[in-house]
C-alpha positions as CSV (number, residue, x, y, z in Angstrom):
1,M,-89.0,28.7,-12.5
2,P,-90.9,30.7,-9.8
3,C,-92.4,28.8,-6.8
4,P,-94.1,30.0,-3.6
5,G,-91.4,28.3,-1.6
6,M,-88.8,30.4,-3.5
7,V,-90.3,33.6,-2.1
8,L,-89.3,32.5,1.4
9,S,-85.9,31.6,0.2
10,Q,-85.5,35.1,-1.2
11,L,-86.7,36.5,2.1
12,G,-84.1,34.6,4.0
13,A,-81.4,35.6,1.5
14,G,-82.2,39.3,1.9
15,V,-83.5,39.8,-1.7
16,K,-84.9,43.3,-2.2
17,N,-88.7,43.5,-2.0
18,A,-89.0,39.8,-1.1
19,I,-91.4,40.8,1.8
20,I,-93.5,42.6,-0.8
21,T,-93.7,39.4,-2.9
22,L,-94.7,37.5,0.2
23,L,-97.6,40.0,0.8
24,G,-98.6,39.5,-2.8
25,C,-98.6,35.7,-2.3
26,L,-100.9,36.0,0.7
27,T,-103.1,38.4,-1.2
28,G,-103.3,35.9,-4.1
29,A,-104.3,33.1,-1.7
30,L,-107.0,35.4,-0.2
31,I,-108.4,36.3,-3.6
32,Y,-108.5,32.7,-4.8
33,G,-110.2,31.7,-1.6
34,I,-113.0,34.2,-2.2
35,V,-113.5,33.4,-5.9
36,E,-112.9,29.7,-5.6
37,P,-116.6,28.7,-5.9
38,A,-116.9,30.5,-9.2
39,V,-113.6,29.1,-10.5
40,M,-114.6,25.6,-9.7
41,K,-117.9,26.1,-11.5
42,L,-116.1,27.3,-14.6
43,T,-113.4,24.7,-14.6
44,K,-115.3,21.6,-13.5
45,P,-114.8,18.8,-16.1
46,R,-117.9,17.8,-18.1
47,R,-117.2,14.2,-17.4
48,P,-115.6,12.8,-14.2
49,Y,-112.0,11.5,-14.6
50,K,-111.8,7.7,-14.7
51,A,-108.1,7.7,-13.9
52,F,-105.8,10.2,-12.2
53,M,-102.5,8.3,-12.4
54,L,-100.7,6.9,-15.4
55,N,-100.5,3.5,-13.8
56,Q,-104.3,3.5,-13.4
57,V,-104.8,3.8,-17.2
58,T,-103.2,0.4,-17.7
59,P,-102.8,-2.5,-15.4
60,T,-99.0,-1.9,-15.4
61,P,-97.4,-1.8,-11.9
62,F,-96.1,1.6,-10.8
63,F,-92.4,0.8,-10.8
64,V,-92.6,-0.7,-14.3
65,L,-93.7,2.7,-15.6
66,A,-91.8,4.9,-13.1
67,L,-88.3,3.5,-13.7
68,P,-88.2,4.0,-17.5
69,I,-89.6,7.6,-17.1
70,A,-87.0,8.4,-14.5
71,S,-84.3,7.0,-16.7
72,V,-85.4,9.1,-19.7
73,L,-85.5,12.2,-17.6
74,A,-82.0,11.5,-16.2
75,I,-80.6,11.0,-19.7
76,V,-82.2,14.4,-20.8
77,I,-80.7,16.1,-17.8
78,F,-77.2,14.8,-18.4
79,V,-77.3,15.7,-22.1
80,V,-78.4,19.2,-21.4
81,E,-75.8,19.5,-18.7
82,H,-73.1,18.3,-21.2
83,F,-74.0,21.0,-23.7
84,V,-75.0,23.8,-21.2
85,P,-73.1,23.3,-18.0
86,W,-74.9,24.7,-14.9
87,R,-71.9,26.9,-14.0
88,T,-72.4,29.0,-17.1
89,D,-75.6,30.3,-15.5
90,L,-73.8,31.7,-12.5
91,T,-73.5,35.5,-12.6
92,V,-70.7,35.2,-10.0
93,P,-68.6,32.1,-10.2
94,N,-68.0,29.9,-7.2
95,E,-64.8,30.6,-5.3
96,P,-62.3,27.8,-6.2
97,N,-61.2,27.3,-2.5
98,A,-64.7,27.6,-1.0
99,T,-66.0,24.8,1.2
100,W,-69.2,23.0,0.7
101,I,-71.1,25.3,3.1
102,S,-69.6,28.5,1.8
103,V,-69.8,27.9,-1.9
104,R,-72.3,30.1,-3.7
105,A,-74.1,27.3,-5.6
106,W,-74.3,23.6,-5.5
107,S,-74.7,21.3,-8.4
108,P,-78.4,21.2,-9.4
109,I,-78.1,17.5,-9.9
110,L,-77.0,17.0,-6.3
111,T,-79.6,19.3,-4.9
112,G,-82.3,17.8,-7.0
113,V,-81.5,14.4,-5.6
114,I,-81.6,15.8,-2.0
115,V,-84.9,17.6,-2.6
116,G,-86.4,14.5,-4.1
117,C,-85.3,12.4,-1.1
118,L,-87.3,14.8,1.1
119,Q,-90.4,13.0,-0.1
120,I,-89.5,10.0,2.0
121,P,-89.8,11.5,5.5
122,L,-92.9,13.5,4.4
123,V,-94.7,10.4,3.2
124,L,-93.7,8.5,6.4
125,A,-94.4,11.3,8.8
126,V,-97.5,13.1,7.5
127,K,-98.5,10.7,4.6
128,D,-98.3,13.6,2.1
129,T,-96.0,14.7,-0.7
130,M,-94.0,17.9,-1.2
131,G,-95.7,21.2,-2.0
132,G,-95.8,24.7,-0.8
133,S,-98.7,26.8,-2.1
134,S,-101.2,25.4,0.4
135,S,-99.2,27.0,3.2
136,Y,-100.3,30.4,2.1
137,C,-103.9,29.3,2.4
138,T,-103.3,28.1,5.9
139,V,-101.7,31.4,6.9
140,V,-104.5,33.5,5.3
141,S,-107.2,31.4,6.8
142,Q,-106.2,32.5,10.3
143,I,-108.1,35.7,9.7
144,L,-111.4,33.7,9.5
145,V,-111.8,33.8,13.3
146,T,-115.7,33.7,13.4
147,K,-118.3,31.5,11.7
148,P,-119.6,34.4,9.6
149,L,-116.1,35.0,8.2
150,R,-115.6,31.3,7.6
151,S,-118.8,31.2,5.6
152,L,-117.3,33.8,3.2
153,S,-114.7,31.2,2.1
154,P,-115.4,27.6,2.8
155,Y,-112.3,26.8,0.7
156,L,-109.9,28.7,3.1
157,S,-111.7,27.5,6.2
158,K,-110.7,23.9,5.5
159,Y,-107.0,25.0,5.8
160,R,-107.3,26.6,9.2
161,T,-106.3,23.7,11.5
162,G,-104.7,20.3,11.6
163,L,-101.3,18.9,11.0
164,A,-102.2,18.1,7.4
165,N,-102.3,21.9,6.8
166,W,-99.7,23.2,9.2
167,W,-96.8,20.9,8.2
168,Q,-96.5,22.8,5.0
169,V,-96.2,26.1,6.9
170,L,-93.3,24.7,8.9
171,Y,-91.8,23.2,5.8
172,V,-91.7,26.4,3.8
173,S,-90.7,28.4,6.8
174,G,-87.6,26.3,7.1
175,A,-86.6,27.8,3.7
176,V,-86.2,31.2,5.3
177,F,-83.6,29.9,7.8
178,G,-81.9,27.7,5.2
179,A,-81.6,30.5,2.7
180,W,-80.3,32.9,5.4
181,M,-77.7,30.4,6.5
182,S,-76.6,29.7,2.9
183,A,-76.4,33.3,2.0
184,N,-74.6,34.2,5.2
185,C,-72.0,31.5,4.8
186,S,-71.4,32.3,1.1
187,D,-71.2,36.0,1.8
188,T,-74.1,36.8,-0.6
189,L,-76.7,38.0,2.0
190,G,-78.6,41.0,0.6
191,T,-76.5,41.1,-2.6
192,V,-79.5,40.5,-5.0
193,D,-81.4,43.6,-6.1
194,G,-84.7,41.8,-7.0
195,V,-87.4,43.7,-8.9
196,S,-89.6,46.7,-8.3
197,T,-92.2,46.9,-5.6
198,A,-95.1,46.8,-8.0
199,T,-93.6,43.8,-9.9
200,S,-92.9,42.0,-6.7
201,F,-96.4,42.4,-5.4
202,I,-98.2,41.6,-8.7
203,G,-95.9,38.6,-9.3
204,G,-96.7,37.2,-5.8
205,V,-100.5,37.6,-6.4
206,V,-100.3,35.9,-9.8
207,M,-98.0,33.1,-8.7
208,V,-100.1,31.9,-5.7
209,F,-103.4,32.5,-7.5
210,G,-102.1,30.4,-10.4
211,S,-100.7,27.7,-8.1
212,R,-104.1,27.3,-6.4
213,L,-105.9,27.4,-9.8
214,A,-103.6,24.6,-11.0
215,A,-104.1,22.7,-7.6
216,G,-100.4,22.8,-7.0
217,C,-97.1,24.7,-7.5
218,T,-93.9,23.8,-9.4
219,S,-92.8,21.5,-6.5
220,G,-96.3,20.1,-6.0
221,H,-96.7,19.1,-9.7
222,G,-93.1,18.9,-10.8
223,L,-91.7,16.9,-7.9
224,S,-94.7,15.2,-6.3
225,G,-97.1,15.0,-9.2
226,V,-94.7,13.7,-11.8
227,G,-93.1,11.5,-9.2
228,T,-96.4,9.8,-8.5
229,L,-97.3,9.6,-12.2
230,S,-100.2,12.1,-12.0
231,L,-101.7,12.6,-15.4
232,L,-102.6,16.2,-14.6
233,S,-99.1,16.9,-13.6
234,F,-97.7,15.7,-16.9
235,V,-99.9,18.4,-18.5
236,T,-99.1,21.1,-15.9
237,V,-95.3,20.8,-15.9
238,P,-94.9,21.4,-19.6
239,A,-97.3,24.3,-19.3
240,I,-95.2,25.8,-16.5
241,F,-92.1,25.7,-18.6
242,A,-93.9,27.1,-21.6
243,G,-95.3,29.9,-19.5
244,G,-91.9,30.6,-18.0
245,M,-90.2,30.7,-21.4
246,A,-92.9,32.9,-22.9
247,A,-92.6,35.3,-19.9
248,A,-88.8,35.4,-20.2
249,F,-89.0,36.1,-23.9
250,M,-91.6,38.9,-23.4
251,L,-89.5,40.5,-20.6
252,R,-86.3,40.4,-22.7
253,T,-88.2,41.9,-25.7
254,L,-89.4,44.7,-23.5
255,A,-85.8,45.1,-22.1
256,V,-87.1,44.5,-18.5
257,I,-84.5,41.8,-17.9
């Protein structure tokens, strides 16, 4: 499933046209920043939400709800893994004698646990949860160097300064180095063709514009939102998967992939 942070991973791994996708992402953030007042006016709920978290709907403590949900998700993952092993998705199998650093792909269960655990230092250090799409707003907002320019997009202006904004830029930038190191060690640097220039740019625009429209990307809603029992994330995540499957079906039908 596409995510703004994945773009930087592709950039580090040397995927063709990844830089074009990055430019599309920045353009998408700029466009959303300009039209945000109109978008908010059209999407504002008629009635204010009384609760944002599942544990706010009922007086049930957080862990009482979170543990059963996590258990159900774990069971679903292991069942799917049993019938459709993750190694069957690899276009090039892992080398049997590869070390942990040179292997082409790690188990998604292991990496999922590692990524989820990243929430702990983020919460302790910056009192925030994982996400990546806001980083593009922070980068784009740097062009608003004067007050007249800032008045064009109050939405982007609030992302210009402060650790609360810049930590995400540092976080997603680390994906570039991490992807480069992984691709270099596994001898896969620059081996992925990617997609056309036009598709890369348009995809980047749509991805970040959609992430900002949904108030979060796949990591923001899928990892942080669901992890904190956000009601909106429980709606957004199924919609992300439905959109991804619909797009894949359409592209396969058109023989694009």
